[in-house]
N, C-alpha and C positions, 0 to 999 in steps of 0.2 A: 109368551111374548113379554118383552121388557116394558114395564109401565114407565113412561117418561115422567120425570119429576124435576121440578126446579131445584130442589135441594141437591139432588144428584148432580145436576149440571154445575151448581156452585161448587160442590166438593171436587168435581172433576177439574174445573178450571183452577181452583185453589191448589190442588195437588200438582197440576201441570206447571203452574207458576212457581211453586216451591221447588219442584224438581229442576226447573230451568235455572232458578237462582242458585241452587246448591251446586249444579254442574258448573255454572259460570264462576262461582267463587273457588271451586276446586281447581279448575283449569287456570284461573288467574293466580292462585297460590302456587301451583306447580310451575308456571312460567316465571313468576317472581323468584321462587327459590332456585330455579335452574339458572336464571340470568342475574342473580344477585351480584355477582362479581363484575359483570360487564354492563351493569345498568347505567354507568356514567358515560358510556359510549353513545347512548341514544340521544 
């Protein structure tokens, strides 16, 4: 049985936040690099 631990919860939340931020920045960079030529139309 998994023993619940506050430290494990904090690490899980921190990892999830870091993963979300990393994915957001990667997607944002891909969109910016793909639309760099047509960015003035926005």
